PDB file of N, CA, C, O and CB in Angstrom:
ATOM      1  N   MET A   1      83.180 125.179  86.943  1.00  0.00           N
ATOM      2  CA  MET A   1      82.213 124.210  87.415  1.00  0.00           C
ATOM      3  C   MET A   1      81.598 124.718  88.717  1.00  0.00           C
ATOM      4  O   MET A   1      82.315 125.034  89.666  1.00  0.00           O
ATOM      5  CB  MET A   1      82.871 122.819  87.614  1.00  0.00           C
ATOM      6  N   VAL A   2      80.287 124.795  88.757  1.00  0.00           N
ATOM      7  CA  VAL A   2      79.574 125.263  89.941  1.00  0.00           C
ATOM      8  C   VAL A   2      78.999 124.062  90.675  1.00  0.00           C
ATOM      9  O   VAL A   2      78.276 123.251  90.097  1.00  0.00           O
ATOM     10  CB  VAL A   2      78.450 126.269  89.561  1.00  0.00           C
ATOM     11  N   LEU A   3      79.331 123.959  91.962  1.00  0.00           N
ATOM     12  CA  LEU A   3      78.802 122.855  92.754  1.00  0.00           C
ATOM     13  C   LEU A   3      77.455 123.242  93.337  1.00  0.00           C
ATOM     14  O   LEU A   3      77.254 124.383  93.754  1.00  0.00           O
ATOM     15  CB  LEU A   3      79.782 122.460  93.876  1.00  0.00           C
ATOM     16  N   LYS A   4      76.538 122.292  93.363  1.00  0.00           N
ATOM     17  CA  LYS A   4      75.218 122.539  93.934  1.00  0.00           C
ATOM     18  C   LYS A   4      75.330 122.486  95.451  1.00  0.00           C
ATOM     19  O   LYS A   4      75.972 121.593  96.004  1.00  0.00           O
ATOM     20  CB  LYS A   4      74.172 121.503  93.412  1.00  0.00           C
ATOM     21  N   LYS A   5      74.706 123.441  96.116  1.00  0.00           N
ATOM     22  CA  LYS A   5      74.743 123.434  97.579  1.00  0.00           C
ATOM     23  C   LYS A   5      73.931 122.267  98.108  1.00  0.00           C
ATOM     24  O   LYS A   5      72.901 121.907  97.537  1.00  0.00           O
ATOM     25  CB  LYS A   5      74.211 124.766  98.152  1.00  0.00           C
ATOM     26  N   GLU A   6      74.394 121.680  99.194  1.00  0.00           N
ATOM     27  CA  GLU A   6      73.718 120.526  99.759  1.00  0.00           C
ATOM     28  C   GLU A   6      72.998 120.852 101.054  1.00  0.00           C
ATOM     29  O   GLU A   6      72.508 119.947 101.731  1.00  0.00           O
ATOM     30  CB  GLU A   6      74.701 119.420  99.993  1.00  0.00           C
ATOM     31  N   TYR A   7      72.925 122.124 101.411  1.00  0.00           N
ATOM     32  CA  TYR A   7      72.251 122.550 102.636  1.00  0.00           C
ATOM     33  C   TYR A   7      71.144 123.531 102.291  1.00  0.00           C
ATOM     34  O   TYR A   7      71.155 124.158 101.232  1.00  0.00           O
ATOM     35  CB  TYR A   7      73.252 123.188 103.627  1.00  0.00           C
ATOM     36  N   ASP A   8      70.175 123.654 103.214  1.00  0.00           N
ATOM     37  CA  ASP A   8      69.046 124.540 102.987  1.00  0.00           C
ATOM     38  C   ASP A   8      68.585 125.105 104.327  1.00  0.00           C
ATOM     39  O   ASP A   8      69.091 124.713 105.378  1.00  0.00           O
ATOM     40  CB  ASP A   8      67.886 123.796 102.266  1.00  0.00           C
ATOM     41  N   LEU A   9      67.641 126.009 104.288  1.00  0.00           N
ATOM     42  CA  LEU A   9      67.119 126.645 105.485  1.00  0.00           C
ATOM     43  C   LEU A   9      66.492 125.609 106.412  1.00  0.00           C
ATOM     44  O   LEU A   9      65.686 124.792 105.967  1.00  0.00           O
ATOM     45  CB  LEU A   9      66.095 127.720 105.116  1.00  0.00           C
ATOM     46  N   GLY A  10      66.850 125.630 107.694  1.00  0.00           N
ATOM     47  CA  GLY A  10      66.296 124.712 108.672  1.00  0.00           C
ATOM     48  C   GLY A  10      67.080 123.423 108.856  1.00  0.00           C
ATOM     49  O   GLY A  10      66.733 122.618 109.720  1.00  0.00           O
ATOM     50  N   ASP A  11      68.130 123.206 108.066  1.00  0.00           N
ATOM     51  CA  ASP A  11      68.922 121.986 108.184  1.00  0.00           C
ATOM     52  C   ASP A  11      69.785 122.001 109.443  1.00  0.00           C
ATOM     53  O   ASP A  11      70.196 123.063 109.910  1.00  0.00           O
ATOM     54  CB  ASP A  11      69.802 121.806 106.949  1.00  0.00           C
ATOM     55  N   LEU A  12      70.050 120.836 109.977  1.00  0.00           N
ATOM     56  CA  LEU A  12      70.972 120.656 111.092  1.00  0.00           C
ATOM     57  C   LEU A  12      72.310 120.255 110.480  1.00  0.00           C
ATOM     58  O   LEU A  12      72.413 119.210 109.837  1.00  0.00           O
ATOM     59  CB  LEU A  12      70.447 119.573 112.132  1.00  0.00           C
ATOM     60  N   VAL A  13      73.342 121.087 110.680  1.00  0.00           N
ATOM     61  CA  VAL A  13      74.639 120.852 110.054  1.00  0.00           C
ATOM     62  C   VAL A  13      75.715 120.673 111.111  1.00  0.00           C
ATOM     63  O   VAL A  13      75.594 121.164 112.234  1.00  0.00           O
ATOM     64  CB  VAL A  13      75.004 122.007 109.115  1.00  0.00           C
ATOM     65  N   GLU A  14      76.769 119.963 110.735  1.00  0.00           N
ATOM     66  CA  GLU A  14      77.914 119.756 111.613  1.00  0.00           C
ATOM     67  C   GLU A  14      79.074 120.577 111.075  1.00  0.00           C
ATOM     68  O   GLU A  14      79.401 120.506 109.891  1.00  0.00           O
ATOM     69  CB  GLU A  14      78.293 118.242 111.715  1.00  0.00           C
ATOM     70  N   MET A  15      79.697 121.362 111.958  1.00  0.00           N
ATOM     71  CA  MET A  15      80.838 122.187 111.579  1.00  0.00           C
ATOM     72  C   MET A  15      82.129 121.456 111.956  1.00  0.00           C
ATOM     73  O   MET A  15      82.102 120.506 112.740  1.00  0.00           O
ATOM     74  CB  MET A  15      80.769 123.588 112.266  1.00  0.00           C
ATOM     75  N   LYS A  16      83.254 121.899 111.399  1.00  0.00           N
ATOM     76  CA  LYS A  16      84.523 121.230 111.643  1.00  0.00           C
ATOM     77  C   LYS A  16      85.000 121.372 113.075  1.00  0.00           C
ATOM     78  O   LYS A  16      85.505 120.412 113.658  1.00  0.00           O
ATOM     79  CB  LYS A  16      85.566 121.766 110.716  1.00  0.00           C
ATOM     80  N   LYS A  17      84.844 122.566 113.655  1.00  0.00           N
ATOM     81  CA  LYS A  17      85.296 122.802 115.027  1.00  0.00           C
ATOM     82  C   LYS A  17      84.092 122.968 115.942  1.00  0.00           C
ATOM     83  O   LYS A  17      83.092 123.564 115.543  1.00  0.00           O
ATOM     84  CB  LYS A  17      86.210 124.048 115.103  1.00  0.00           C
ATOM     85  N   PRO A  18      84.174 122.449 117.163  1.00  0.00           N
ATOM     86  CA  PRO A  18      83.036 122.568 118.086  1.00  0.00           C
ATOM     87  C   PRO A  18      82.884 123.975 118.652  1.00  0.00           C
ATOM     88  O   PRO A  18      83.840 124.749 118.693  1.00  0.00           O
ATOM     89  CB  PRO A  18      83.189 121.580 119.226  1.00  0.00           C
ATOM     90  N   HIS A  19      81.682 124.288 119.084  1.00  0.00           N
ATOM     91  CA  HIS A  19      81.375 125.542 119.765  1.00  0.00           C
ATOM     92  C   HIS A  19      81.950 125.468 121.177  1.00  0.00           C
ATOM     93  O   HIS A  19      82.323 124.385 121.629  1.00  0.00           O
ATOM     94  CB  HIS A  19      79.827 125.814 119.796  1.00  0.00           C
ATOM     95  N   ALA A  20      82.028 126.574 121.867  1.00  0.00           N
ATOM     96  CA  ALA A  20      82.575 126.613 123.225  1.00  0.00           C
ATOM     97  C   ALA A  20      81.775 125.745 124.196  1.00  0.00           C
ATOM     98  O   ALA A  20      82.321 125.283 125.198  1.00  0.00           O
ATOM     99  CB  ALA A  20      82.609 128.046 123.730  1.00  0.00           C
ATOM    100  N   CYS A  21      80.494 125.516 123.918  1.00  0.00           N
ATOM    101  CA  CYS A  21      79.663 124.686 124.790  1.00  0.00           C
ATOM    102  C   CYS A  21      79.923 123.192 124.580  1.00  0.00           C
ATOM    103  O   CYS A  21      79.450 122.373 125.368  1.00  0.00           O
ATOM    104  CB  CYS A  21      78.189 124.991 124.551  1.00  0.00           C
ATOM    105  N   GLY A  22      80.660 122.828 123.541  1.00  0.00           N
ATOM    106  CA  GLY A  22      81.041 121.438 123.338  1.00  0.00           C
ATOM    107  C   GLY A  22      80.387 120.740 122.168  1.00  0.00           C
ATOM    108  O   GLY A  22      80.817 119.646 121.803  1.00  0.00           O
ATOM    109  N   THR A  23      79.377 121.317 121.570  1.00  0.00           N
ATOM    110  CA  THR A  23      78.713 120.672 120.435  1.00  0.00           C
ATOM    111  C   THR A  23      79.162 121.330 119.133  1.00  0.00           C
ATOM    112  O   THR A  23      79.597 122.481 119.134  1.00  0.00           O
ATOM    113  CB  THR A  23      77.168 120.751 120.580  1.00  0.00           C
ATOM    114  N   ASN A  24      79.058 120.605 118.030  1.00  0.00           N
ATOM    115  CA  ASN A  24      79.361 121.193 116.731  1.00  0.00           C
ATOM    116  C   ASN A  24      78.181 121.038 115.774  1.00  0.00           C
ATOM    117  O   ASN A  24      78.368 121.024 114.557  1.00  0.00           O
ATOM    118  CB  ASN A  24      80.617 120.547 116.133  1.00  0.00           C
ATOM    119  N   ALA A  25      76.972 120.922 116.313  1.00  0.00           N
ATOM    120  CA  ALA A  25      75.742 120.835 115.521  1.00  0.00           C
ATOM    121  C   ALA A  25      75.032 122.188 115.556  1.00  0.00           C
ATOM    122  O   ALA A  25      74.797 122.747 116.627  1.00  0.00           O
ATOM    123  CB  ALA A  25      74.805 119.702 116.057  1.00  0.00           C
ATOM    124  N   TRP A  26      74.695 122.702 114.385  1.00  0.00           N
ATOM    125  CA  TRP A  26      74.078 124.020 114.245  1.00  0.00           C
ATOM    126  C   TRP A  26      72.846 123.921 113.356  1.00  0.00           C
ATOM    127  O   TRP A  26      72.768 123.051 112.489  1.00  0.00           O
ATOM    128  CB  TRP A  26      75.085 125.042 113.663  1.00  0.00           C
ATOM    129  N   ILE A  27      71.880 124.818 113.573  1.00  0.00           N
ATOM    130  CA  ILE A  27      70.668 124.900 112.758  1.00  0.00           C
ATOM    131  C   ILE A  27      70.771 126.156 111.903  1.00  0.00           C
ATOM    132  O   ILE A  27      71.087 127.231 112.412  1.00  0.00           O
ATOM    133  CB  ILE A  27      69.369 124.920 113.649  1.00  0.00           C
ATOM    134  N   ILE A  28      70.505 126.026 110.609  1.00  0.00           N
ATOM    135  CA  ILE A  28      70.561 127.175 109.699  1.00  0.00           C
ATOM    136  C   ILE A  28      69.243 127.943 109.823  1.00  0.00           C
ATOM    137  O   ILE A  28      68.173 127.391 109.566  1.00  0.00           O
ATOM    138  CB  ILE A  28      70.815 126.718 108.207  1.00  0.00           C
ATOM    139  N   ASN A  29      69.324 129.228 110.221  1.00  0.00           N
ATOM    140  CA  ASN A  29      68.138 130.060 110.409  1.00  0.00           C
ATOM    141  C   ASN A  29      67.907 131.048 109.278  1.00  0.00           C
ATOM    142  O   ASN A  29      66.761 131.395 108.994  1.00  0.00           O
ATOM    143  CB  ASN A  29      68.246 130.807 111.699  1.00  0.00           C
ATOM    144  N   ARG A  30      68.965 131.507 108.628  1.00  0.00           N
ATOM    145  CA  ARG A  30      68.837 132.527 107.594  1.00  0.00           C
ATOM    146  C   ARG A  30      69.897 132.260 106.550  1.00  0.00           C
ATOM    147  O   ARG A  30      71.037 131.925 106.871  1.00  0.00           O
ATOM    148  CB  ARG A  30      68.971 133.967 108.181  1.00  0.00           C
ATOM    149  N   MET A  31      69.504 132.415 105.285  1.00  0.00           N
ATOM    150  CA  MET A  31      70.456 132.237 104.193  1.00  0.00           C
ATOM    151  C   MET A  31      70.389 133.426 103.258  1.00  0.00           C
ATOM    152  O   MET A  31      69.308 133.920 102.936  1.00  0.00           O
ATOM    153  CB  MET A  31      70.179 130.931 103.425  1.00  0.00           C
ATOM    154  N   GLY A  32      71.532 133.872 102.833  1.00  0.00           N
ATOM    155  CA  GLY A  32      71.672 134.987 101.910  1.00  0.00           C
ATOM    156  C   GLY A  32      73.156 135.116 101.629  1.00  0.00           C
ATOM    157  O   GLY A  32      73.845 134.109 101.465  1.00  0.00           O
ATOM    158  N   ALA A  33      73.657 136.339 101.571  1.00  0.00           N
ATOM    159  CA  ALA A  33      75.099 136.527 101.464  1.00  0.00           C
ATOM    160  C   ALA A  33      75.766 136.053 102.750  1.00  0.00           C
ATOM    161  O   ALA A  33      76.880 135.531 102.729  1.00  0.00           O
ATOM    162  CB  ALA A  33      75.446 138.012 101.178  1.00  0.00           C
ATOM    163  N   ASP A  34      75.069 136.244 103.872  1.00  0.00           N
ATOM    164  CA  ASP A  34      75.504 135.732 105.173  1.00  0.00           C
ATOM    165  C   ASP A  34      74.576 134.597 105.578  1.00  0.00           C
ATOM    166  O   ASP A  34      73.424 134.540 105.148  1.00  0.00           O
ATOM    167  CB  ASP A  34      75.512 136.861 106.258  1.00  0.00           C
ATOM    168  N   ILE A  35      75.089 133.691 106.408  1.00  0.00           N
ATOM    169  CA  ILE A  35      74.282 132.579 106.908  1.00  0.00           C
ATOM    170  C   ILE A  35      74.225 132.684 108.420  1.00  0.00           C
ATOM    171  O   ILE A  35      75.259 132.767 109.084  1.00  0.00           O
ATOM    172  CB  ILE A  35      74.865 131.197 106.460  1.00  0.00           C
ATOM    173  N   LYS A  36      73.000 132.679 108.970  1.00  0.00           N
ATOM    174  CA  LYS A  36      72.801 132.777 110.411  1.00  0.00           C
ATOM    175  C   LYS A  36      72.583 131.378 110.963  1.00  0.00           C
ATOM    176  O   LYS A  36      71.746 130.625 110.465  1.00  0.00           O
ATOM    177  CB  LYS A  36      71.599 133.707 110.756  1.00  0.00           C
ATOM    178  N   LEU A  37      73.346 131.037 111.997  1.00  0.00           N
ATOM    179  CA  LEU A  37      73.301 129.712 112.604  1.00  0.00           C
ATOM    180  C   LEU A  37      72.949 129.826 114.075  1.00  0.00           C
ATOM    181  O   LEU A  37      73.314 130.800 114.732  1.00  0.00           O
ATOM    182  CB  LEU A  37      74.640 128.985 112.428  1.00  0.00           C
ATOM    183  N   THR A  38      72.238 128.828 114.595  1.00  0.00           N
ATOM    184  CA  THR A  38      71.926 128.728 116.015  1.00  0.00           C
ATOM    185  C   THR A  38      72.503 127.429 116.540  1.00  0.00           C
ATOM    186  O   THR A  38      72.293 126.368 115.953  1.00  0.00           O
ATOM    187  CB  THR A  38      70.392 128.801 116.267  1.00  0.00           C
ATOM    188  N   CYS A  39      73.234 127.507 117.649  1.00  0.00           N
ATOM    189  CA  CYS A  39      73.814 126.326 118.274  1.00  0.00           C
ATOM    190  C   CYS A  39      72.676 125.436 118.778  1.00  0.00           C
ATOM    191  O   CYS A  39      71.732 125.923 119.401  1.00  0.00           O
ATOM    192  CB  CYS A  39      74.781 126.720 119.439  1.00  0.00           C
ATOM    193  N   SER A  40      72.768 124.143 118.509  1.00  0.00           N
ATOM    194  CA  SER A  40      71.686 123.239 118.905  1.00  0.00           C
ATOM    195  C   SER A  40      71.684 122.952 120.408  1.00  0.00           C
ATOM    196  O   SER A  40      70.678 122.476 120.934  1.00  0.00           O
ATOM    197  CB  SER A  40      71.799 121.934 118.139  1.00  0.00           C
ATOM    198  N   ALA A  41      72.779 123.228 121.105  1.00  0.00           N
ATOM    199  CA  ALA A  41      72.847 122.950 122.539  1.00  0.00           C
ATOM    200  C   ALA A  41      72.512 124.177 123.385  1.00  0.00           C
ATOM    201  O   ALA A  41      71.662 124.101 124.272  1.00  0.00           O
ATOM    202  CB  ALA A  41      74.228 122.442 122.902  1.00  0.00           C
ATOM    203  N   CYS A  42      73.175 125.315 123.120  1.00  0.00           N
ATOM    204  CA  CYS A  42      73.021 126.481 124.001  1.00  0.00           C
ATOM    205  C   CYS A  42      72.198 127.608 123.376  1.00  0.00           C
ATOM    206  O   CYS A  42      71.986 128.636 124.020  1.00  0.00           O
ATOM    207  CB  CYS A  42      74.380 127.013 124.383  1.00  0.00           C
ATOM    208  N   GLN A  43      71.737 127.440 122.152  1.00  0.00           N
ATOM    209  CA  GLN A  43      70.883 128.401 121.440  1.00  0.00           C
ATOM    210  C   GLN A  43      71.563 129.738 121.142  1.00  0.00           C
ATOM    211  O   GLN A  43      70.868 130.721 120.887  1.00  0.00           O
ATOM    212  CB  GLN A  43      69.643 128.655 122.243  1.00  0.00           C
ATOM    213  N   ARG A  44      72.880 129.808 121.164  1.00  0.00           N
ATOM    214  CA  ARG A  44      73.612 131.016 120.792  1.00  0.00           C
ATOM    215  C   ARG A  44      73.578 131.150 119.281  1.00  0.00           C
ATOM    216  O   ARG A  44      73.663 130.143 118.579  1.00  0.00           O
ATOM    217  CB  ARG A  44      75.080 130.977 121.316  1.00  0.00           C
ATOM    218  N   THR A  45      73.455 132.370 118.757  1.00  0.00           N
ATOM    219  CA  THR A  45      73.401 132.576 117.313  1.00  0.00           C
ATOM    220  C   THR A  45      74.661 133.286 116.834  1.00  0.00           C
ATOM    221  O   THR A  45      75.218 134.140 117.524  1.00  0.00           O
ATOM    222  CB  THR A  45      72.148 133.385 116.925  1.00  0.00           C
ATOM    223  N   ILE A  46      75.095 132.907 115.632  1.00  0.00           N
ATOM    224  CA  ILE A  46      76.230 133.547 114.986  1.00  0.00           C
ATOM    225  C   ILE A  46      75.876 133.765 113.522  1.00  0.00           C
ATOM    226  O   ILE A  46      74.938 133.163 113.000  1.00  0.00           O
ATOM    227  CB  ILE A  46      77.530 132.691 115.134  1.00  0.00           C
ATOM    228  N   MET A  47      76.644 134.637 112.868  1.00  0.00           N
ATOM    229  CA  MET A  47      76.500 134.835 111.430  1.00  0.00           C
ATOM    230  C   MET A  47      77.859 134.655 110.777  1.00  0.00           C
ATOM    231  O   MET A  47      78.866 135.176 111.257  1.00  0.00           O
ATOM    232  CB  MET A  47      75.911 136.238 111.108  1.00  0.00           C
ATOM    233  N   LEU A  48      77.878 133.911 109.676  1.00  0.00           N
ATOM    234  CA  LEU A  48      79.086 133.689 108.897  1.00  0.00           C
ATOM    235  C   LEU A  48      78.819 134.094 107.458  1.00  0.00           C
ATOM    236  O   LEU A  48      77.684 134.016 106.987  1.00  0.00           O
ATOM    237  CB  LEU A  48      79.547 132.210 108.984  1.00  0.00           C
ATOM    238  N   THR A  49      79.858 134.525 106.759  1.00  0.00           N
ATOM    239  CA  THR A  49      79.698 134.744 105.326  1.00  0.00           C
ATOM    240  C   THR A  49      79.510 133.376 104.672  1.00  0.00           C
ATOM    241  O   THR A  49      79.908 132.352 105.227  1.00  0.00           O
ATOM    242  CB  THR A  49      80.934 135.512 104.715  1.00  0.00           C
ATOM    243  N   ARG A  50      78.913 133.370 103.511  1.00  0.00           N
ATOM    244  CA  ARG A  50      78.677 132.096 102.818  1.00  0.00           C
ATOM    245  C   ARG A  50      80.008 131.402 102.510  1.00  0.00           C
ATOM    246  O   ARG A  50      80.099 130.177 102.580  1.00  0.00           O
ATOM    247  CB  ARG A  50      77.875 132.327 101.508  1.00  0.00           C
ATOM    248  N   PHE A  51      81.033 132.178 102.170  1.00  0.00           N
ATOM    249  CA  PHE A  51      82.354 131.614 101.880  1.00  0.00           C
ATOM    250  C   PHE A  51      82.922 130.906 103.113  1.00  0.00           C
ATOM    251  O   PHE A  51      83.393 129.772 103.018  1.00  0.00           O
ATOM    252  CB  PHE A  51      83.323 132.721 101.406  1.00  0.00           C
ATOM    253  N   ASN A  52      82.877 131.575 104.273  1.00  0.00           N
ATOM    254  CA  ASN A  52      83.388 130.972 105.508  1.00  0.00           C
ATOM    255  C   ASN A  52      82.551 129.774 105.935  1.00  0.00           C
ATOM    256  O   ASN A  52      83.092 128.785 106.429  1.00  0.00           O
ATOM    257  CB  ASN A  52      83.418 132.006 106.629  1.00  0.00           C
ATOM    258  N   PHE A  53      81.234 129.855 105.749  1.00  0.00           N
ATOM    259  CA  PHE A  53      80.362 128.732 106.091  1.00  0.00           C
ATOM    260  C   PHE A  53      80.707 127.518 105.237  1.00  0.00           C
ATOM    261  O   PHE A  53      80.833 126.411 105.760  1.00  0.00           O
ATOM    262  CB  PHE A  53      78.880 129.116 105.904  1.00  0.00           C
ATOM    263  N   ASP A  54      80.860 127.712 103.932  1.00  0.00           N
ATOM    264  CA  ASP A  54      81.201 126.597 103.038  1.00  0.00           C
ATOM    265  C   ASP A  54      82.545 125.975 103.415  1.00  0.00           C
ATOM    266  O   ASP A  54      82.729 124.763 103.301  1.00  0.00           O
ATOM    267  CB  ASP A  54      81.236 127.075 101.578  1.00  0.00           C
ATOM    268  N   LYS A  55      83.474 126.807 103.860  1.00  0.00           N
ATOM    269  CA  LYS A  55      84.792 126.332 104.249  1.00  0.00           C
ATOM    270  C   LYS A  55      84.741 125.526 105.556  1.00  0.00           C
ATOM    271  O   LYS A  55      85.483 124.555 105.709  1.00  0.00           O
ATOM    272  CB  LYS A  55      85.748 127.514 104.396  1.00  0.00           C
ATOM    273  N   ARG A  56      83.883 125.917 106.489  1.00  0.00           N
ATOM    274  CA  ARG A  56      83.828 125.299 107.812  1.00  0.00           C
ATOM    275  C   ARG A  56      82.812 124.171 107.935  1.00  0.00           C
ATOM    276  O   ARG A  56      82.809 123.450 108.933  1.00  0.00           O
ATOM    277  CB  ARG A  56      83.520 126.338 108.827  1.00  0.00           C
ATOM    278  N   LEU A  57      81.952 124.008 106.937  1.00  0.00           N
ATOM    279  CA  LEU A  57      80.926 122.964 106.973  1.00  0.00           C
ATOM    280  C   LEU A  57      81.561 121.588 106.819  1.00  0.00           C
ATOM    281  O   LEU A  57      82.390 121.376 105.934  1.00  0.00           O
ATOM    282  CB  LEU A  57      79.876 123.193 105.867  1.00  0.00           C
ATOM    283  N   LYS A  58      81.172 120.660 107.676  1.00  0.00           N
ATOM    284  CA  LYS A  58      81.664 119.287 107.585  1.00  0.00           C
ATOM    285  C   LYS A  58      80.644 118.417 106.866  1.00  0.00           C
ATOM    286  O   LYS A  58      80.975 117.760 105.880  1.00  0.00           O
ATOM    287  CB  LYS A  58      81.966 118.716 108.986  1.00  0.00           C
ATOM    288  N   LYS A  59      79.383 118.408 107.361  1.00  0.00           N
ATOM    289  CA  LYS A  59      78.339 117.623 106.700  1.00  0.00           C
ATOM    290  C   LYS A  59      76.970 118.059 107.210  1.00  0.00           C
ATOM    291  O   LYS A  59      76.856 118.742 108.228  1.00  0.00           O
ATOM    292  CB  LYS A  59      78.551 116.102 106.940  1.00  0.00           C
ATOM    293  N   VAL A  60      75.938 117.650 106.483  1.00  0.00           N
ATOM    294  CA  VAL A  60      74.558 117.908 106.876  1.00  0.00           C
ATOM    295  C   VAL A  60      74.079 116.700 107.677  1.00  0.00           C
ATOM    296  O   VAL A  60      74.093 115.573 107.182  1.00  0.00           O
ATOM    297  CB  VAL A  60      73.637 118.173 105.624  1.00  0.00           C
ATOM    298  N   LEU A  61      73.653 116.943 108.920  1.00  0.00           N
ATOM    299  CA  LEU A  61      73.196 115.855 109.781  1.00  0.00           C
ATOM    300  C   LEU A  61      71.749 115.478 109.492  1.00  0.00           C
ATOM    301  O   LEU A  61      71.432 114.298 109.345  1.00  0.00           O
ATOM    302  CB  LEU A  61      73.345 116.245 111.243  1.00  0.00           C
ATOM    303  N   LYS A  62      70.861 116.481 109.407  1.00  0.00           N
ATOM    304  CA  LYS A  62      69.443 116.250 109.098  1.00  0.00           C
ATOM    305  C   LYS A  62      68.960 117.350 108.168  1.00  0.00           C
ATOM    306  O   LYS A  62      69.265 118.528 108.353  1.00  0.00           O
ATOM    307  CB  LYS A  62      68.575 116.206 110.400  1.00  0.00           C
ATOM    308  N   LYS A  63      68.199 116.935 107.168  1.00  0.00           N
ATOM    309  CA  LYS A  63      67.590 117.907 106.265  1.00  0.00           C
ATOM    310  C   LYS A  63      66.364 118.526 106.949  1.00  0.00           C
ATOM    311  O   LYS A  63      65.814 117.937 107.879  1.00  0.00           O
ATOM    312  CB  LYS A  63      67.195 117.238 104.908  1.00  0.00           C
ATOM    313  N   ALA A  64      65.945 119.680 106.505  1.00  0.00           N
ATOM    314  CA  ALA A  64      64.835 120.407 107.120  1.00  0.00           C
ATOM    315  C   ALA A  64      63.529 119.625 107.051  1.00  0.00           C
ATOM    316  O   ALA A  64      62.748 119.654 108.002  1.00  0.00           O
ATOM    317  CB  ALA A  64      64.660 121.754 106.447  1.00  0.00           C
ATOM    318  N   ASP A  65      63.277 118.927 105.944  1.00  0.00           N
ATOM    319  CA  ASP A  65      62.030 118.180 105.823  1.00  0.00           C
ATOM    320  C   ASP A  65      61.985 116.980 106.760  1.00  0.00           C
ATOM    321  O   ASP A  65      60.894 116.529 107.107  1.00  0.00           O
ATOM    322  CB  ASP A  65      61.838 117.720 104.395  1.00  0.00           C
ATOM    323  N   GLU A  66      63.133 116.444 107.185  1.00  0.00           N
ATOM    324  CA  GLU A  66      63.170 115.347 108.159  1.00  0.00           C
ATOM    325  C   GLU A  66      62.894 115.864 109.570  1.00  0.00           C
ATOM    326  O   GLU A  66      62.377 115.120 110.403  1.00  0.00           O
ATOM    327  CB  GLU A  66      64.535 114.632 108.114  1.00  0.00           C
ATOM    328  N   ASN A  67      63.233 117.140 109.855  1.00  0.00           N
ATOM    329  CA  ASN A  67      63.034 117.727 111.178  1.00  0.00           C
ATOM    330  C   ASN A  67      61.563 118.003 111.472  1.00  0.00           C
ATOM    331  O   ASN A  67      61.177 118.074 112.638  1.00  0.00           O
ATOM    332  CB  ASN A  67      63.828 119.010 111.300  1.00  0.00           C
ATOM    333  N   GLN A  68      60.737 118.161 110.442  1.00  0.00           N
ATOM    334  CA  GLN A  68      59.336 118.547 110.624  1.00  0.00           C
ATOM    335  C   GLN A  68      58.424 117.330 110.659  1.00  0.00           C
ATOM    336  O   GLN A  68      57.435 117.291 109.927  1.00  0.00           O
ATOM    337  CB  GLN A  68      58.897 119.493 109.510  1.00  0.00           C
ATOM    338  N   ASP A  69      58.724 116.347 111.478  1.00  0.00           N
ATOM    339  CA  ASP A  69      57.892 115.138 111.592  1.00  0.00           C
ATOM    340  C   ASP A  69      56.664 115.377 112.424  1.00  0.00           C
ATOM    341  O   ASP A  69      55.862 114.464 112.617  1.00  0.00           O
ATOM    342  CB  ASP A  69      58.686 114.000 112.187  1.00  0.00           C
TER     343      ASP A  69
END
């Protein structure tokens, strides 16, 4: 059974553990085999494998189409 992904490029997502700056909200900048994330507070960027991202993702806070108001 294949689960449909619930996140997309530009979404604001919440991770299980907070970043060193204190927030756990990230923006998805790049998707592929690796996923590039930018911290919403300090603008630091990281890259995670899709497997690790799926494991650490808690929930989607805002979809990309809601951010472009």
